[in-house]
N, C-alpha and C positions, 0 to 999 in steps of 0.2 A: 481532536481524533477520526477518524470511520471508523465503525467497525468492524469485520471479517467481514470480506466479499462472500458469497454464495461461492460453496467448493464443487467444482470443475470435475465431471468423473473421470475417471485415472483405474489404473489396474488394479485399484484395490476397491476399485467401486465407491458411490456417490452412500456417504451416511445414510441409513434409515433416524424417520422418522423422531422428533427427542419428544419427551416429553416435553410440560411449560415449565419451566423453574419452581424453585417453590421458594416465595417470598417472603415465609420468616424466616427462611436457615439463612447461617452467617453466611455461609457461601455456598452457590447452588451453580454445580456444573454441566453443562449440559453439549452432547456431543462433542467434544473436543477430539481434536484430531492433530496432529505433526509429522512429518514427517523430514530427514533431515536426508536427502538425496534420497538415496534405492532403500533407504532405511522407514519404518514407519514407529518412530517413537512411541505418539501415541494414538490409539483407534477408539474414537466416539465414546469416548468415558462419559456418563454419565451421573453427577454422587452429590449430596447435598451434608452437609455438616452441620449440626444443628444448633442453629443459637445456644449459648450456653454450654456448648459440649469441651472438652479436653478429647480434644480428637484426632487418634495415630493412621495414618497411612505408611504399613509397610511394606516387602517389595523384596524380591533380588534384588545385587544388580543390573542396572540395565532394561529393569523391569519396568520407567518411563515414572520413578517416580520425581526424580525433579522436576524432569523439563514440564511436569502437569503443574507440581507447582507455582511452576513460574508462570503458565498462562494462568493461570487462579488467580495471580498476583500484580500481572499485569507488568512482566518481568520480558513474556517473550509473549508475541502474538500468536493463539492460535491460527492454520490451517482456514482451520474456520472450528464453525461452537460459539457458544456464547459463558459467560461469568458474569452470576451476577452478588452485587453483596453486600447484605442485611436488605435483600432485592431492587439494589439496583445496576442498570450493565454497567462494567465495567472497563469496557469497549466503548460503549455510548456516550456515560460519561464521566471520564476516568478522575475530576476536577471534584467531582462528589462521592467517588467509591474508595478512590486511594490513600485519605486519608484516615479514613476509617479502618486502615489495613496500617501493621507493622512488620515485618518482613528481615527475617532475617533468611537473605538463601546458603545454599553450597560453592564455598570458593570465592565468596564476598572479596574482593579488592577495595581497601581500606585510607582515609588521608592518614596512611603510617610514619609519616615524620608531619603529623601535628602527638600531642602529648594524650594521653587517657581523655583527662578532660578539657582542652582543649575541644577534640574530636565531638565530644558527647553535648558540649554547648556548640560546633558546629553546626550536627544534627537537628537538634532545638532549634536554630535558630533560620534554618530547611524548609520547618514545621511550621513555619510565622510563628513562634511564640515570642514572645516579648519577652527580652532579657531578665528579670529578676527571678522567670519565670522559668527558662531556661536554667538559671544559677542553681536552683532552692529541688528542684527535680533531678540535674547533676548530679549536686553531692549526698543526694538518698542514692539514686543512684550506684555509684561510686561505694559506697558503704555495704548496701543490698550484695553487690557481684562482688562483694573483700578487696577492693582493687582501689579503695582510698589514700593506703601509703605508697601504691603505684598510680595514682594521679598525675605526675608527669618527667613520669617517666614512659618516652618517644613511644609510640604503639608497634613501631619494626621492633623494640627490642622486650617489646610482649613474649611473653609465649604463648606456645598456638591454644592454651589452656584459655590463657588470661587474655588473647585474642577474639577467643570465642565470645565469655564474658563482656568484654566494652562492647563487640555489635552486638547482640543484645539486648544491651543495656539505651545501642541505638533505637535497634526499632522498637522497644518502649517509650523515650522518651517524651510523645506529645500523646501518651495515654491512648493508642488508639483501642475499636471494639472488639477487631479479628489479630491473636499474631500468628503467623504461619513462620514456622521452623522449623527449618530445612535440618535432620543432625544437630540437636543444641546442644550433647550431650559430649560431642564429639571430641576428645582429646579438653576434658576436666575433669579431676581430680575427682573425686568419690567423696568427699566432705564442698566442694565446691557445685558440683552435683546437684547434692542431696538440699541445700539452701536454695536452687533454682529452680526445682522442684515442688515446695514449697510457699516459694516469690507464685511459680504459675498458678498452683494451688488454689492460693486466695486470690488471686486475678478470677479462676476462672467461679468461685466464689463468691464473686462480686459481678457479679456478669460476665465478665470476657471469658471471649472464644478461643481457646487455642488446637493452630494445627501443628503437629507433631511430626516428621520421619525420622524413621527409628529401624536398625538393624537390631536391634536389643528387643527380644523379644520378652523378656521376663518385666521390663522396663515398662514397655507396653504396658501388657496385661493389668500389672501391681497401677501406671497412673496412668490412663486414658481410660472415657468412658463408654468411648465407641470405635471404631477402627475396621479401614477397610482395606484389604489384603488387589496387592495390585502388582500382575505379568504378564508380559508380553506386551504391555499397552495398553491393559484391559480393566477393570474391574472384576476382578473373581466373586470375591463376598462385602459386604457391609453393614456396618451394624451396632449394636451393641458389644462390649466383647465379648460377654455372658454366651452369646446368640451365637457370633460366630464364631464361636470355641465350641462351640454344643460339647461339652461336657469334659473335655479335650483340654491340654496347655495348647496356650495360644500356638506357642512353637508347635508341635503338632500337629496340630488345625492348618496351619503357613506350608510347613510342609505336607502335607496333607493334599491340598490343594496346586501348589504352583509344583510339586516333582521336585526331583534333581538331586536325592540324598543317592550315594553310591554307596554299594561292596569294599570294605578295605581291605580286600584281596588282593594281591599278587601282588608287596610291597615284601616279600621273605624275605629281603636282602637290607632291612629297618631290624627283623632281629636278633637284639643283641646275641643273643641263644644260636645264632645260624655259624657266628664263631669255631 
């Protein structure tokens, strides 16, 4: 697969020269741009995700988070820019870079006529694992995700939360060095969410890197070591959680950066006392 071609000058202008990628970073994004028709979804993102970090990507709806993560994991080709995974160019050497990634995309379509156990086995075999290894890891993941009792249920009959958990298990079965998870806690019940946080925390403690996108600021503040705020296709701030929030809550800092808070006036007709 050839790397993305050099950009052509356009209405937005050519990108400025980006710094060299960080060879020590788990993910190093440089000059990522992506346009859909007339809309520029991502406009020159430069971002480094430190190896061994628990990294949160936050932003309002339509900020470019999913597009950025899709380009960072090889699911979507950038119009221009580069992605390096642990020092390897993703688009120049996908056969080296992609096996290092475990990916939970937003709105992932699954082979949902398979049972949970069958889906995990299929994912493991696709990653080149031998059958005994797949069987052992699939069993471990089903137990860890509290899906052992539903191992023989077809995935189409899973709830939204169960579907999210089996998708996460599929992303982890090949023991990747970097997990990139788009809204991993959406539709997951609080008990399962706590178990998943524990699993991801141990993964980071053992040297892995986790990148999550989320709208829940309190969760990101409690869970992540690093965070980036993205809006309008640009990174507005990035660094450790404490550095980015600057003594405020992450939610207040986020609202201050992206704006958009509205006064709750003009809805007098909603007041029960108005009748």
